C-alpha positions as CSV (number, residue, x, y, z in Angstrom):
1,M,5.4,12.0,-11.7
2,S,2.0,10.6,-10.8
3,E,-0.7,10.5,-13.4
4,P,-2.7,13.7,-14.0
5,L,-5.8,14.3,-12.0
6,P,-9.1,13.3,-13.8
7,D,-11.1,16.0,-15.5
8,P,-14.5,17.0,-13.9
9,V,-17.5,15.2,-15.4
10,P,-20.8,17.0,-16.1
11,I,-23.8,15.7,-14.1
12,P,-25.7,14.6,-17.2
13,E,-22.8,12.5,-18.3
14,M,-22.6,10.9,-14.8
15,E,-26.4,10.1,-15.0
16,R,-25.8,8.4,-18.4
17,R,-23.0,6.4,-16.9
18,L,-25.2,5.3,-14.0
19,T,-28.0,4.2,-16.3
20,G,-25.5,2.1,-18.3
21,A,-24.1,0.5,-15.2
22,L,-27.5,-0.3,-13.9
23,D,-28.4,-1.9,-17.2
24,R,-25.3,-4.1,-16.9
25,I,-26.1,-5.3,-13.4
26,A,-29.9,-5.6,-13.8
27,V,-29.6,-9.4,-13.7
28,I,-28.7,-8.9,-10.0
29,T,-30.4,-5.7,-8.9
30,D,-33.8,-6.5,-10.5
31,E,-34.0,-10.0,-9.2
32,L,-33.0,-9.0,-5.7
33,G,-35.2,-5.9,-5.6
34,S,-38.2,-8.0,-6.7
35,R,-37.6,-10.6,-4.0
36,F,-37.3,-8.0,-1.2
37,T,-40.2,-5.9,-2.5
38,A,-42.5,-9.0,-2.6
39,A,-41.6,-9.6,1.0
40,G,-42.6,-6.0,2.0
41,H,-39.0,-4.6,2.3
42,Q,-37.0,-1.9,0.6
43,L,-33.7,-2.5,-1.1
44,A,-31.2,-0.1,-2.6
45,L,-27.8,-0.2,-4.2
46,V,-25.7,2.1,-2.1
47,G,-22.3,3.7,-1.5
48,G,-19.2,2.8,-3.5
49,P,-21.0,1.0,-6.4
50,V,-23.2,4.0,-7.0
51,R,-20.3,6.5,-6.8
52,D,-18.2,4.4,-9.1
53,A,-21.0,3.9,-11.6
54,L,-21.4,7.7,-11.8
55,M,-17.7,7.9,-12.4
56,G,-17.8,5.3,-15.1
57,R,-16.2,2.5,-13.1
58,D,-17.6,-1.0,-13.2
59,H,-17.0,-3.8,-10.6
60,N,-18.7,-6.9,-9.4
61,D,-18.8,-6.2,-5.7
62,L,-22.2,-4.7,-5.0
63,D,-23.3,-3.2,-1.7
64,F,-27.0,-2.9,-0.8
65,T,-28.9,-1.4,2.2
66,T,-32.3,-2.7,3.2
67,S,-35.1,-2.3,5.7
68,A,-35.0,-6.1,6.3
69,R,-33.3,-7.4,9.4
70,P,-30.4,-9.8,8.9
71,E,-32.4,-13.0,9.5
72,E,-35.0,-11.9,7.0
73,T,-32.2,-11.0,4.5
74,E,-30.7,-14.4,4.9
75,R,-34.0,-16.1,4.3
76,L,-34.6,-14.1,1.1
77,L,-31.2,-14.9,-0.2
78,K,-31.6,-18.6,0.2
79,G,-32.6,-20.3,-3.0
80,W,-31.2,-17.3,-5.0
81,A,-27.6,-17.1,-4.0
82,E,-25.0,-19.7,-4.8
83,G,-23.2,-19.1,-1.5
84,L,-23.9,-17.3,1.7
85,W,-21.8,-16.0,4.6
86,D,-22.8,-14.1,7.7
87,M,-19.5,-13.0,9.3
88,G,-20.9,-9.4,9.4
89,R,-24.2,-10.4,11.0
90,A,-23.4,-8.5,14.2
91,F,-23.2,-5.3,12.0
92,G,-26.4,-6.3,10.1
93,T,-24.6,-7.6,7.0
94,I,-25.2,-10.8,5.1
95,G,-23.0,-11.6,2.1
96,A,-23.8,-13.7,-0.9
97,R,-22.4,-14.8,-4.3
98,K,-24.3,-15.1,-7.5
99,G,-22.4,-15.9,-10.7
100,D,-19.5,-13.4,-11.0
101,Y,-21.1,-11.1,-8.5
102,Q,-20.5,-10.7,-4.8
103,V,-23.1,-8.8,-2.8
104,E,-23.4,-7.6,0.7
105,I,-26.7,-6.5,2.1
106,T,-26.8,-4.5,5.3
107,T,-29.8,-3.5,7.4
108,Y,-30.4,0.3,7.7
109,R,-28.4,1.3,10.7
110,S,-26.9,4.0,12.8
111,E,-23.7,3.5,14.7
112,S,-21.5,5.4,17.0
113,Y,-18.4,4.9,19.1
114,D,-18.1,5.1,22.8
115,P,-15.4,7.8,23.4
116,D,-13.0,5.1,24.8
117,S,-14.0,2.1,22.6
118,R,-12.6,0.8,19.4
119,K,-15.8,-1.0,18.4
120,P,-19.0,0.6,17.3
121,D,-22.3,0.2,19.0
122,V,-24.7,-0.8,16.2
123,E,-28.4,0.0,16.2
124,F,-30.7,-0.8,13.2
125,G,-32.5,2.1,11.6
126,D,-35.8,2.5,9.9
127,T,-35.2,4.8,6.9
128,I,-32.7,4.9,4.1
129,E,-32.3,8.7,4.6
130,G,-31.2,8.0,8.2
131,D,-28.9,5.2,7.0
132,L,-27.3,7.5,4.4
133,G,-26.8,10.3,7.0
134,R,-24.5,8.1,9.0
135,R,-22.1,7.4,6.1
136,D,-18.7,9.0,5.9
137,F,-18.9,11.3,2.9
138,T,-21.6,12.6,0.6
139,V,-20.2,10.9,-2.4
140,N,-20.7,7.6,-0.6
141,A,-24.2,8.6,0.7
142,M,-26.0,8.1,-2.6
143,A,-28.3,5.1,-3.4
144,V,-30.5,3.7,-6.1
145,S,-33.7,1.9,-5.0
146,V,-34.3,-1.4,-6.9
147,P,-36.0,-2.6,-8.9
148,G,-37.5,0.9,-9.5
149,R,-34.2,2.7,-10.0
150,V,-35.1,5.8,-8.0
151,F,-31.9,7.9,-7.4
152,I,-31.7,8.9,-3.7
153,D,-29.2,11.7,-2.9
154,P,-30.4,13.7,0.2
155,Y,-26.9,15.3,0.9
156,G,-25.9,16.5,-2.6
157,G,-23.3,13.7,-3.3
158,V,-23.7,14.0,-7.1
159,V,-22.8,17.7,-7.0
160,D,-19.8,17.0,-4.8
161,L,-18.8,14.2,-7.2
162,A,-19.0,16.6,-10.1
163,H,-16.9,19.2,-8.2
164,R,-14.5,16.4,-7.0
165,V,-14.7,17.4,-3.3
166,L,-15.1,15.4,-0.1
167,R,-17.7,16.6,2.4
168,T,-19.5,14.8,5.2
169,P,-23.3,14.5,5.2
170,G,-23.5,16.3,8.5
171,R,-21.0,18.1,10.7
172,P,-17.6,16.5,10.2
173,E,-17.0,16.7,14.0
174,D,-20.0,14.5,14.6
175,S,-18.9,12.1,11.8
176,F,-15.3,11.8,13.1
177,S,-16.5,11.4,16.7
178,D,-18.7,8.5,15.7
179,D,-15.8,6.8,13.8
180,P,-12.4,8.4,13.9
181,L,-11.1,6.1,11.2
182,R,-13.1,8.3,8.8
183,M,-10.3,10.9,9.1
184,M,-7.9,8.3,7.5
185,R,-10.6,7.5,5.0
186,A,-10.7,11.2,3.9
187,A,-7.0,11.0,3.1
188,R,-7.4,7.6,1.4
189,F,-10.3,8.8,-0.8
190,A,-8.3,12.0,-1.7
191,A,-5.5,9.7,-2.9
192,Q,-7.8,7.2,-4.7
193,L,-10.1,9.7,-6.4
194,G,-7.9,12.7,-6.8
195,F,-10.4,14.8,-4.8
196,T,-9.9,17.9,-2.7
197,V,-11.2,17.9,0.8
198,D,-13.6,20.5,2.1
199,P,-12.0,23.0,4.5
200,A,-14.4,22.2,7.2
201,V,-13.4,18.6,7.0
202,V,-9.7,19.5,7.1
203,A,-10.3,21.7,10.2
204,A,-12.1,18.9,12.0
205,M,-9.4,16.4,11.1
206,T,-6.8,18.8,12.5
207,A,-8.7,19.5,15.7
208,M,-9.6,15.8,16.3
209,A,-6.4,14.1,15.2
210,D,-5.7,12.7,18.7
211,R,-9.0,10.7,18.5
212,I,-7.4,8.3,16.0
213,S,-5.7,6.7,19.0
214,I,-8.8,4.7,19.8
215,I,-8.7,2.9,16.4
216,S,-6.9,-0.4,16.2
217,A,-3.6,-0.6,14.6
218,E,-4.9,-3.1,12.1
219,R,-7.6,-0.8,10.8
220,V,-5.2,2.1,10.5
221,R,-2.7,-0.1,8.6
222,D,-5.4,-1.2,6.1
223,E,-6.3,2.4,5.3
224,L,-2.6,3.3,5.0
225,I,-2.1,0.4,2.5
226,K,-5.0,1.6,0.4
227,L,-3.8,5.2,0.5
228,V,-0.2,4.2,-0.5
229,C,-1.5,2.0,-3.3
230,A,-3.9,4.7,-4.7
231,P,-3.3,6.6,-7.9
232,Y,-2.5,9.9,-6.2
233,P,-0.8,9.0,-2.8
234,R,0.9,12.4,-2.5
235,L,-2.5,14.0,-2.0
236,G,-3.4,11.7,0.9
237,L,0.0,11.7,2.5
238,T,0.1,15.5,2.4
239,L,-3.3,15.7,4.0
240,L,-2.2,13.4,6.8
241,V,0.9,15.5,7.5
242,E,-0.9,18.9,7.3
243,T,-3.7,17.8,9.7
244,G,-1.3,16.2,12.3
245,L,-2.7,12.7,11.7
246,A,0.6,11.5,10.3
247,E,2.3,12.3,13.7
248,R,-0.1,9.8,15.3
249,V,0.0,7.0,12.7
250,L,3.3,7.4,10.8
251,P,5.4,10.0,12.7
252,E,8.5,9.2,10.6
253,L,7.0,11.0,7.6
254,P,6.5,14.5,9.0
255,A,9.8,14.2,10.8
256,L,11.4,14.3,7.3
257,A,10.5,18.0,7.0
258,L,13.8,19.1,8.5
259,E,14.3,22.8,9.1
260,R,16.6,24.5,6.6
261,D,18.5,27.8,6.6
262,E,21.0,29.6,4.4
263,H,24.0,28.2,6.4
264,H,23.1,24.5,6.1
265,R,22.5,23.3,2.6
266,H,20.6,20.1,1.9
267,K,17.6,18.8,0.0
268,D,14.1,19.0,1.4
269,V,14.0,15.4,2.6
270,Y,10.2,15.4,2.9
271,E,9.5,16.6,-0.6
272,H,12.4,14.4,-1.9
273,T,10.6,11.4,-0.4
274,L,7.3,12.2,-2.0
275,T,9.0,12.6,-5.3
276,V,10.9,9.3,-4.9
277,L,7.5,7.6,-4.2
278,E,6.0,9.0,-7.4
279,Q,9.1,8.1,-9.4
280,S,9.0,4.5,-8.1
281,I,5.3,4.3,-9.2
282,E,6.4,5.2,-12.7
283,L,8.8,2.2,-12.7
284,E,6.3,-0.4,-11.3
285,S,5.7,-1.8,-14.7
286,R,9.1,-3.5,-14.3
287,L,7.4,-5.8,-11.8
288,A,4.6,-6.9,-14.2
289,K,4.1,-10.6,-14.7
290,D,2.3,-12.1,-17.6
291,G,1.4,-8.6,-18.8
292,Q,-0.4,-7.8,-15.5
293,S,0.8,-4.9,-13.4
294,G,-0.7,-3.0,-10.5
295,P,0.2,-1.1,-7.3
296,D,3.1,-2.8,-5.4
297,F,2.8,-1.8,-1.7
298,V,6.3,-3.1,-0.8
299,S,8.0,-1.0,-3.5
300,R,6.0,2.1,-2.6
301,F,6.3,1.9,1.1
302,A,10.1,1.3,0.8
303,A,10.2,4.5,-1.2
304,L,8.2,6.3,1.5
305,M,10.5,5.0,4.3
306,H,13.9,5.0,2.6
307,D,15.2,8.1,4.3
308,V,13.4,8.0,7.7
309,G,16.8,7.5,9.3
310,K,18.0,11.0,8.2
311,P,16.6,13.0,11.1
312,R,18.4,10.7,13.6
313,T,21.7,10.8,11.8
314,R,21.9,14.5,10.6
315,R,25.3,16.2,11.3
316,F,26.4,19.7,10.3
317,L,29.9,20.2,8.9
318,D,32.0,23.4,9.1
319,D,31.6,24.1,5.4
320,G,27.8,24.3,5.7
321,T,27.1,20.8,4.2
322,V,25.1,18.2,6.0
323,T,25.7,14.5,6.4
324,F,23.5,11.6,7.2
325,H,25.9,8.7,7.7
326,H,24.4,5.3,8.3
327,H,20.9,6.6,7.8
328,D,20.2,3.4,5.8
329,V,20.8,1.2,8.8
330,V,19.0,3.4,11.2
331,G,16.1,3.8,8.8
332,A,15.7,0.1,8.5
333,K,15.4,-0.3,12.2
334,L,12.9,2.5,12.5
335,T,10.9,1.0,9.6
336,R,10.8,-2.4,11.3
337,R,9.6,-0.8,14.6
338,R,6.9,1.3,12.9
339,M,5.6,-1.6,10.7
340,K,5.5,-3.9,13.8
341,E,3.4,-1.3,15.7
342,L,1.0,-1.2,12.7
343,R,0.7,-5.0,12.7
344,F,2.2,-5.6,9.2
345,S,3.1,-9.2,8.4
346,N,6.6,-10.4,9.0
347,D,7.1,-10.9,5.3
348,Q,6.1,-7.3,4.5
349,I,8.3,-5.9,7.3
350,D,11.3,-7.9,6.2
351,A,10.9,-6.9,2.6
352,V,10.5,-3.1,3.2
353,A,13.2,-2.9,5.9
354,T,15.7,-4.8,3.6
355,L,15.1,-2.4,0.8
356,V,15.6,0.6,3.1
357,E,18.8,-0.9,4.4
358,L,20.1,-1.6,0.8
359,H,19.0,1.6,-0.9
360,L,22.5,3.2,-0.7
361,R,24.5,0.2,-1.7
362,F,24.6,1.2,-5.4
363,H,26.5,4.4,-4.6
364,G,29.6,2.4,-3.8
365,Y,29.6,1.3,-7.4
366,G,31.3,4.5,-8.5
367,S,31.8,4.4,-12.2
368,G,31.7,0.6,-12.4
369,E,34.7,-0.2,-10.1
370,W,32.9,-3.1,-8.4
371,T,34.4,-6.5,-8.9
372,D,32.3,-9.4,-10.0
373,S,32.4,-10.6,-6.4
374,A,30.8,-7.3,-5.3
375,V,28.1,-7.6,-7.9
376,R,27.3,-11.2,-6.8
377,R,27.0,-10.0,-3.2
378,Y,24.6,-7.2,-4.3
379,V,22.4,-9.8,-6.0
380,R,22.7,-12.2,-3.1
381,D,21.8,-9.6,-0.5
382,A,18.8,-8.4,-2.5
383,G,17.5,-11.9,-3.1
384,D,14.0,-11.9,-4.6
385,L,13.8,-8.1,-3.9
386,L,16.4,-7.3,-6.6
387,E,13.9,-5.8,-9.1
388,R,12.3,-3.7,-6.3
389,L,15.8,-2.5,-5.3
390,H,16.5,-1.5,-8.9
391,I,13.3,0.5,-8.8
392,L,14.0,2.2,-5.5
393,T,17.6,3.0,-6.4
394,R,16.6,4.6,-9.7
395,A,13.7,6.5,-8.2
396,D,16.0,7.9,-5.5
397,C,17.6,10.2,-8.0
398,T,15.7,13.5,-7.8
399,T,18.5,15.9,-8.8
400,R,17.7,18.7,-11.2
401,N,21.2,18.5,-12.6
402,Q,20.4,16.7,-15.9
403,R,24.0,15.7,-16.5
404,K,24.3,14.2,-13.1
405,A,21.0,12.4,-13.5
406,E,22.0,11.0,-16.8
407,R,25.4,9.8,-15.5
408,L,23.6,8.0,-12.6
409,R,21.2,6.4,-15.0
410,R,24.0,5.2,-17.3
411,T,25.9,3.8,-14.3
412,Y,23.0,1.9,-13.1
413,D,22.3,0.6,-16.6
414,D,25.8,-0.7,-16.6
415,L,25.3,-2.4,-13.2
416,E,22.1,-4.1,-14.4
417,A,23.9,-5.2,-17.6
418,R,26.6,-6.8,-15.5
419,I,24.0,-8.5,-13.3
420,A,22.3,-9.9,-16.4
421,R,25.6,-11.1,-17.9
422,L,26.7,-12.8,-14.6
423,S,23.2,-14.2,-14.1
424,E,23.3,-15.8,-17.6
425,E,26.7,-17.2,-16.9
426,E,26.3,-18.3,-13.3
427,E,22.6,-18.5,-12.4
428,L,23.0,-15.8,-9.8
429,A,19.3,-15.9,-8.8
430,S,19.9,-19.4,-7.2
431,I,23.5,-18.9,-6.2
432,R,24.8,-21.6,-3.9
433,P,28.1,-23.4,-3.2
434,D,29.6,-25.8,-5.7
435,L,29.2,-28.7,-3.2
436,D,26.1,-29.5,-1.2
437,G,25.9,-30.5,2.4
438,Q,26.0,-34.3,1.7
439,Q,29.1,-33.9,-0.5
440,I,30.8,-31.9,2.3
441,M,30.1,-34.6,4.9
442,D,31.3,-37.3,2.5
443,I,34.6,-35.5,1.6
444,L,35.4,-34.5,5.2
445,G,34.0,-37.6,6.8
446,I,32.0,-35.7,9.4
447,P,28.4,-36.0,10.6
448,P,25.8,-33.3,10.4
449,G,26.6,-30.3,12.7
450,R,28.1,-26.9,13.0
451,E,31.2,-27.9,11.0
452,V,29.1,-28.7,8.0
453,G,27.5,-25.3,8.2
454,A,30.9,-23.6,8.5
455,A,32.2,-25.5,5.5
456,Y,29.1,-24.6,3.5
457,K,29.5,-20.9,4.4
458,F,33.2,-21.0,3.3
459,L,32.3,-22.5,-0.1
460,L,29.5,-19.9,-0.6
461,E,32.0,-17.1,0.1
462,R,34.4,-18.7,-2.4
463,R,31.6,-18.9,-4.9
464,L,30.8,-15.3,-4.5
465,D,34.4,-14.2,-4.7
466,D,35.6,-16.4,-7.6
467,G,32.4,-17.5,-9.4
468,P,31.6,-21.2,-10.2
469,M,34.2,-23.9,-9.7
470,S,34.4,-27.4,-10.9
471,E,33.7,-30.2,-8.4
472,D,37.4,-31.1,-8.2
473,A,38.4,-27.5,-7.6
474,A,35.8,-27.1,-4.9
475,R,36.9,-30.3,-3.3
476,A,40.5,-29.1,-3.2
477,A,39.5,-25.8,-1.8
478,L,37.4,-27.4,0.9
479,L,40.2,-29.8,1.9
480,E,42.7,-26.9,2.1
481,W,40.3,-24.9,4.3
482,W,39.7,-28.0,6.5
483,A,43.4,-28.6,6.9
484,A,44.0,-25.0,7.9
485,R,41.4,-25.3,10.6
486,G,43.5,-28.2,12.1
C-alpha cells in the first residue's frame, strides 16, 4: 500500500529546521533583502518555501512577496540576477535566476474572481498581512521577512502544520469564491502532505462544488496530475469523491462506487481501483532509469481509469454473479473522452487509453497456454508501454485469496520470462518483417504504393506467427503470397 503518513513534528523542531534552511539560502535571501530594504521596500520569503523549510524540505525554487511594484522589482533585480523573465507581470510577478536558484517576486496583492470569469482581477495591496490573508491555506500563509528573519504567521499556520490540518486564513466560502481552484488544491495538498482537511473546508467544498465549472480545463488537469503523482493520492481522490468535486472533474471515478446487495456478488470496484493505484505505485521502481525513479503519471492514471468501463457493461446473471464483458474496450473510449476534455496531450491520452484497453489481455494466458505467436503480439501491441502494462496487470490483482494471488503472480512471472527469452532470441522490442520495403519492391518488381504496404503487413504477420526467417525463406513466402493474390 502507499507509504505511511508522516509523524507530527513539534513546533520547536520545525523552528530549528527553518533556521537551518534560512542559513542555507542566506546567499540569496540576505542579498535580495538588503537590496530591497535599501530602496525602501519590504521583502519576505513566503508560502511553499517557508512551509517546506518548517517540514525539513529543501528546494531551490524560492517565492518572495514585496511592497515594490513589478517595475521596481525588475529594476532591483537587474545587475544581481543572471536571468530575468516577466511572463507573470500582469499578476505582479517578476522571475529571476541566480546560480542554482530560481526566484519569483510578487507584489503584495489581493485578487478575486468575477462570478462568471475564469481569470482573476488583480489589485496590488499595501501590507504583507493583507497579502497573506488572500492565500489559499494557513500553512501557505506564513512568511519570513529578509534580511531580518522575522517570522510572520498571522493565521496560525505553524500550529496547523504541527497538527497536519488544512484550514483557510478566512472563511473557506470566501476563499473558494475568490478562486474555486483552491478546492482542487485542498485535495492536492492532502495528497501531497498527508494532511487532514478541516471540516469547515470540507463543508464549503461540498456546498460550492459546482463553482469549479468556471475554472479552465487546463488548470483542473494540472491539479489532478499533481494529486495523482503525490505520495498519498488516495487521500486526495477520496476527498474529491466525498465532496462531489469528482463528479464535476472526473465523474468516471465516483461512478465506480456501484451499489451492492446480497443477491449480486462482486468486488467494490471503487475501493478496488484505489487499491490498484496504490499497488501500481509500489511497482514504479520497475520504471527507474539510471537509478532514478519518481512518480509516473501515465502508469498511475491508467490504474485509476482501468475499470471505468464497468458501470456501462455491468450485467447480472441468474446465479447472482455479475459480468463486465468488454469493459476494457469501453473503458478505453471513456478514458480518451475524459482526457481530451481535460486537455491532456495526445501522447498521454494514447498511452493511458492503450493500457486501459490492454489490461485484461493477460487473463487469456491461462496457465501458460499462449503460443510464441501470442506472446509476440502481446509485446507488439504494448510497444513501449510494455513495462507499464506489466505494472498495471500485476497491480490489478487485489484478491484476498493468497493461493489465487500467488498463482497469478507465478503465471505472470512465467509470461515475463517467456518475453525475456523471446526478446533475447528475436529482438522483440524492435520487431519488424524480415524484408524491408525496398526489398519487397525489388523482389516483386512493383513501385511504391498500397501493394507494398500489404506485402509488408503480410510479412509482419508471418514474423509474429513463426518468428524470424532467413532472407531466402522470407522471399519464398512473399512470392507465394503474391502468386496467391493473382
